[in-house]
N, C-alpha and C positions, 0 to 999 in steps of 0.2 A: 540591440534586439532586448526587446521584455515578455517574450513570451511566457505565458505559464508555463509550469512544467510538474505534470501529476503521473507521480509513482504510482502502480496497481499494481495489482495478480493474487493469488494465494498465500494466503498467512505462514506465515516460518518459509517464505521462498529468498530472505535477503530483502526485501525491500526496506525495511532501517537501514542494513550496513548500505544500499546505495543512499541514501538520503542524509547519510553522515561522510561517505562521499563527497558529496555534492555542495553538502552545509562545510564542507573543509572548501571550496573553492569563493574567492575574495567576493563573485558579486553574488554569488546566490545561497539561500536560506529558505531553508525545508523546513517545518516543526512539524513534531510526534501527531498522531493519530487527528482530525478535528470529529467532534462530532456534527453534521451537518446535513447531508443527504437523506441519513436513513436519523433524523432526528425528528420527536412527536412529533411535531406541526409541520412537519415536511411534505404528509401529503396532503396536509390541507394548502399549503401556499408554493413551496419551488415547487410541488409533482406540478401544478396548474397556473405558475406563475403566469404565463397569459393569457388566460382565463380568464382565474377570481383570484384576483391580487389579496393578498391582507393589507389594512390597511389601519390608519389612526391607533389607539387605541390595541387592536391586536397584533397589530405589524411593533409597537412598543413592546408587545411583551414579547414576541416572537425571538425580539433582537436576545431581547433581557436572560432571555431560557439561551439560545444560542451562547452569549457570553456568560452563563454562571456554570456551565457544563461542561465548558471547557477553558474554566478558569486556569487551571494546573498546568496546561499545552500551553498557551498564552502568555505564562507569566514570563518576564516583571511587567506587561501593560495592565494599563490601567481600567476596569470596565467598566466604572461611574462613563469616565473620559472617551471611552468607543463608543457606549450605547447614547451618549449626547452627541455624537460625531456622524450615527448612522443615520439614526433619529429623522436628525434636523437637515441632514442632506438628501434623501430621498425619500419619503415615506411612499413604502407598496415593493419598493425596490427590493428583490427576493433577494439577486446576485451581489446587492451593495454589500451586507452584513459580513460573506466572505471572504471578499475583495479584498475590504475594509481593514479589518485583521488579519488578513497574511501581509499585506504592503507594509502595515503600518509593525507588524516583527518582525517582518526582512529589515526596515528602517532603526528599528532597533538594534539588532546584530550591525549596523552598519552595511548593511548590503542592498543594493537595486533593482534583484530579480528573484521574485518569491517562487515557491511552488507548494505541491501538498502529498503530501505522501497515506492513505489510505488507500490500503487495500480493495476493500468491497466498494469504492469508488468506479469498478471497475462496472461497478451494473448501473452507474451512471454518465455513462461515456455519452449517453444523448445531453441530458443535464447539460452537463457541462462545456461541455461546446455549443447548445445556443447558450449558457454565460459568458463564453469566451473562446471566440470561435474560431480563435490563432494558439489552443491549446494544442500542447505534448503532450503524449500520451508514454510511459517507459512501464512494460508491462515485462517484471520478471514472473520468470519458469522457472519450478525445481524441480530435480528429479523426486516424485511422486513416495517413494521405499523412505526417500529420507524427511523432508516433508510428514509425513506421518509420524515418523519416530521424533521428529521434530517435539511439532506437537502434545506428542504423548509423554513429552517432558517437562511440558511447558503449564504450570498452573492454568492456567484459564482456559485451560482445554478437556473437550473429553479425552477419558481414557480407553472409550472403544476405539478399536482397527476400523473398525466399517466405516464407521460413523466419520470418522478423520478422514476414511480415505473420502468415500462420500462427499464431504466439503470439498474438499480439494480438487477433486473433481469436477464440480460442481460450481466452481472460481472459475479451471482450467481452460473448460469447453463452454461450458457456455458465456464465460465472461470475456471472450476472446471472441465467440460470438457479437456478439454487442460491440465490444470494439469495432470488427468487421464493419457491422451496420452502420455505424456513424461517428469512425475516424477515419478520414484517407489515411493509406497507407505512407504516405509523406507524413503524417505526423505522428506515427508511431511507430515504436519500434519495440522488440523483443530478446531480452537478457535471459541468458538465460546463468541460476547461479553457480555452477560449477566449470562456466568460462569463467564468472567473475573471478574467485577466487583463484583456478591455478593462473590465469592471466591478468589479473588485474590493473597495469599497465597499457597491454591493446584493449582491453575490454574499456577501461571510461575514457580513453582515450578517444574513442570508437562514441561515447556517451556523448562526449562536450560536441564531436565534430556535429550529432544528432540536434544539440537544445541550442551549436551558437556559441561556443564562448569557446578560450582556447585554454587547451592544457595549464593544468599548474602541477604539480613535482609538490605539492604540499595535498595535493588530494589523494596521494598515496598514503601520508601519515594520517590521515582522518583522527585515527583515536586520540589525537595527543590533543584532539579539542570534542568528541567525542560527545564527553561531561556536559556541557554548558550545552549540546540540543536534546538533551534528555531527558526527565520524567525519572527523578528517583528509581522509584521501584520497577522501570523496567530497566534503568540502568544496573542493578544487581539482582534482580531475576531473567525476566523472559528475554531481555536481548542484553547477559552480562558480556555475550563472546566478544561484541561489537565496540565496546571498547579494548578491545588488543589488535596487536596487526593481524591481516590476512591467512589464515589458515589452510593450506591446499587439504589435510584430513578431517576438518569439519567434515567438507561436505559427503566424505567414504566414511563418517563414522556408524553407519546402520549396517553394513556390513557384519562388524564385529558386533554389536549389541542388539540387533532387531531379529526377531523371534522369527525362525524360517515360515511358521503359520504366517507371520502377519505378514512379513514379506509376500509371498503368496494372496492373501487380500488385498493388498495397496497393488499388485502390481496385476490381478483381476481387475478388479475395481477399475483405475487407472489405465485401461488399457489403450487406448484410444487414446488421449491426448500423451500415452509414453510411446507410442509410437511413433506421434505428429515427432515430437519434440529430441526423438532418434538415445529413448535412452530405453538399453535391452533388459529383458526381462534375465534374469538367471533363477527363478524359485521355481516348485513344483508346480501343476495342474491343480485344483479346488476339488474334495469330492465333494460327493452327494450333498453332503450334510451340510460344507461349510456356503454351496451352493445357492443352500436354502435356506440359508440363515440369510447372505447378503439379503436375496431376494425379497429379504421379509424387511427388514431393513431399507431398503431401496423403496421399500411402497409407504 
């Protein structure tokens, strides 16, 4: 079974943790996030890949740009070799650069099954399914209070609670609707981060059944090989915890560290998907001034 695996969802929802767990399987290789569907030239090419294909010199430039932007992610693959192989294989095929890099990266790691983990690809489910009709999607969700708290502690995100909560709600609510429109229920599954860290063996076994591979106990020791699948800055900064064994307390850290007002804001902004995924609100109702602030920032 070689169906590609796509891990999607809101940022700071455990997508990296799941990626590293799957990478610990003897047959699966999933690199760090690739810039492709949200790339500069994507809307010129891949968004309209069936109607206005990019060809010739424009295609060669598109491939070059894609490889250069992802140089650090796809190491140790040689960019010149990849470029020559892609351009010579199929002029104008917008699917090939993406697939070829992922196949070669998996082969470099001695694996036969490839996947990709870019949270924002949840909004490109239609394009991915057009590229790969048999693609499987794993949608990671997390308590929005924990997600917002994690975003505010990561250097690449805003420190504005409302903005972070709005972004999370958009990813979860709009993203899930996109999946529902374009991916059959049989080809997608949703995993709560809290369930993964509380019952890793049970959840990972379920993931293995979904993607069609046998469970391997080594997957639960993912942290032993994590550094070989991560870029340096991610390993030491925003995803440093992924180099350590699963800790249940990480899922609940927001309770002790998050300001009560921030909890209430996250609960209010993300109230719909909190209800959908069984996260119980615990904060106080927002006052008029805070409601007005949220409304302005939402606009």
